[in-house]
N, C-alpha and C positions, 0 to 999 in steps of 0.2 A: 483418657483409655490405657486399660490394665491389660499388660502381656503376660502372657506366662514364659516362665523358664523352657517349658517342654516345647512352646511353641518357636522361642527361639534358637532352641538346640536343633528341633528340625530346620530351620530355616539355614541356619550357618552350615548344616551337614550339604544342605543340597546347593547352598551356595558356593561352597568350597568343593565339590566333588562334580558341580555342573553337568547331573546325572541323576535322576529319579532311582535309576535303580541299586546305582553304585551307594549315593543316600541312603537308600532304604537297608540294603545289606549293613552297612556302616552301623546304623541305629539298631540294627536288629528288629525290624518291621518288615511287612509286605508292602510292597507299592501303593496298591491303591489308598490305604489310609494314609499315607505319608503324603500324596498326593491331593486328597483332600483337604488334609491339613494346612495345606499350604495356601488352598485356592481361600479356603474359611479365613487365613489370614490375610489374605489379599482382601477380602472383601470388608473385613472389619479397619484395615487399614484404608481403604478407598482407594487403592495404588497396585499398579501392575510390578512385581518384583522379578519376574522372569520371563525373556521372552522364550515362548517355547515351538519348535517345529519339529518335526519328525527325525531332522538329523542332528540338532544340539539344541543346548541350554543355556541361556544367556542371564548375565544380569542386568536389569534396568538401571536407569541412574537413581531411581528408589531404591534398587535394591542393593547397591553400591553403597547407598547413603546409609541403609540399615545394618547392613552387616559389620559394620566399624562399631557401631554401639553396639550389635547384639552379642558380638566376642567380647567385648568390655563388660558388658553386663553380666555375662555367662563366669567371665573369670572372678566379677566381684561377688556374683553369689556362691560361687564355689570356696573362693576365699573366707567370705563369712563361717562359711561352714566349718573350715578348718579351725580359723580363731574361735569359735564356741568351742570346740572339740578340747584346742590346748588350753583354753580360760578353764574350762571343767576338772582338767586333771587336779589330783590332790595337792601337789607340790608345785609351784609356778616357775616356769624358767623363762629365760631371756635367749630366744635364737638369732646369734649372730651371723651374717652368711659374709664370706669373702672369698676372694681367689685365690691359689696361690702365690706367696709373694706380695699380695696385691692390700699390705696395712701399710706399707713404707717404715716399718719398724716400729709403728707406733702401739700395734694391739697389746703386747706384753706391758708396757707401762698403765696403759688405758685400763686393762683387766684388772691389774693390783689396785688403781686407783678408785675404779666402780667398786670394788668388795668393801670399798670403806663407806661407801654412799647409804644411807638410811633406805633409799628406795630399792637397792641392790637386790636381786634374786638370782639366783645359780646360771651362768652362763653356757650355752651350749653351741659350741663354735661349728658352722656348718660351712666344709671348704668345699667350692664349686667348680664347675669348671670356668673358661672365660666365655665372659659377657652373660651368665646365668646370674647373676647377683639380682638385679631389677625385677626378673620374672618372678624369682622365688620371693621377695617382699610384696609382690602385686597380687600374687595369687595365695597369700596367708601363710605359708612355711616359713619363714622368717620374719622377725619384727625390727631388725634394723642391720645394716651392713656396709660395708666400705665399696663406693664406687668411684668411676674415673670419669672425668670430663677430658675431651669432650666425645669418649667413647662411646659410654653406655646412655640411655635413655632413661631420663628422670621423670618422663609422664607417670603423673598418680603419685610422685614422691616429694617430700620436704627434704631437705637436706642443711646442712653447715658445710663451709670448706674448711678445711683439715689444713691440707701446704699444698704449695706449686711446686711440681718437681720438673728440671732441665731434661734434656732428652742425652742418653748414651749410647753408643753405636757398641753393640757386643759381637766382638768378633774370635774368631780363632785366633790364637797364637803366633800363628806362622803366619798371617794374614799382611800383604803388604802395608795396610792402614793400621798395622796394632801398635807400631811403634810411635804413632802420631802424638804429640799433646794434646792435639783436640783437630776436628773434621767437620766439614761442612757437607749438606745435603748433597751437593752436586758430587764431592768423592765418591757417593755411594750410588751413583747412577750406574744403572748396568746391574747392580748387584743382586744377588737371589731372594728378597725381602720376602718373609713370610706372607701366607694368607692367611687369614681368619675365617672362620665360620660365618657364613652370609655373602664375603667377599667373593667378587666375581671369579669366573673360572679361568680366566686369562690376566689375572693381576700381577703375575710373575714366578714367585717363587715357591715353596711346597707349601700344601695346606697343614694348619698346626691347629690342634685342638685342645693342648695345655703346656704348661711351663716347663714340664720336662723333657717332652716332646720336642720344643723348640730348643732346648739347650745341646740335646744331644746332637738335634741336626746341624745347630752352627759348629760343635766340636769337630763333626766329619766332614765339615766345610762345603755343606749344601744347603746354608744361609746364613744371611748375617739380619742384626734386628735393632730396629731402633727403638730403645726402651728408657721408661723414667731412670732414674738417677739410683733410686733403691734397687735395680735390678743388680747392682754390684754385689750387693748380700749374698744372693744365691748363684754365683759364679761358680761353674764345677770344670774339673782339670785345667787343660790349656786353654780358658778363654779368658778375654781382656776386655776392660769397658775405655771406651774413648769417649770423651766431653763431644757434643755435635754442636756447635755453637749458635747454630740456627734452626737446631730441631723444634719439634713442636712442644711446647709443654703440656704437663699433665696434670689437672688439678685433684687433687684425691678430697673426698667426702664422705662423711659420715649421712645415711640417708634411712629414713621410713617412712611406711608409708602415709600420705597425707590425711586418712581415715584415722590415723592410730590416736587413742587417748590413753595409752600404755604409761604409766608414771616410771616402768623399770627403764622402757625404751627413750622416754626424755630424758631420765636420770642418766644413762649410757650416753646420749649425743652431748648432754653437758660437760657430763666428764671429758669425754673425747676431744670436745672444741676446747676443754681447760688444759690437756696434756698436750693437744699439738700447738696451742699458743704458746707454751713451755718450751717446746722443742723448738720452737722458732724464734725463741728471745736470746739471743747471746749471753753467755755466763760472763757475770761482772757487770 
């Protein structure tokens, strides 16, 4: 059975709005043709996708199942288009996505080593917001990136582990714990830990969208944060980093789309792994 992307886009709009009128407005359509398209899709599939009453529209179990796959299919189609456009440019390039400070100090050495690889092409470094790297890889706007486990979702991506970082508590220098040689997570109980995009509204401290904002809030005494050890390199003003002996470990990986056949991306991942292994190996 062949489903058209147009049908899937119509279905996703209705499923997300749960209102045919709003979905039609979002799609730039009149409501009657949208309703007919959904009924036709249901007939072709032989299932009911929406329970409709005069008061509300709800997804059925079949509709919920289709929604996940439809979203992924639409992302894949859009990504294929972006990849084709980029591949057709006269000068090839590799788009690398990384959040601020998200390379653990490896990016400079990796770029230097990559430039000497026979499969290397010019690298465009795309600095994104917190948690955006995986999405940019999946939707075709980036070829390779640095991600962090367990925080980032690697669905649809392949990856290689580069290093594992212990945790530090980043505190204002005047904080009562700032002079400690080490702390435990229990010592931070009751502290205003930051909330990241997507976290629950009642999760504690202030909502933080980027690393610069986080460091400013810590400097003002409005938050403390448990971060990977490499955060030490980005401390500003009167901030200190104290090891958290039982803090969460962060695994830094280099990742790329699982469908990728890019020789430059494969070369970058290979070089990144070699540089990271060298950084983990004690001198001498």
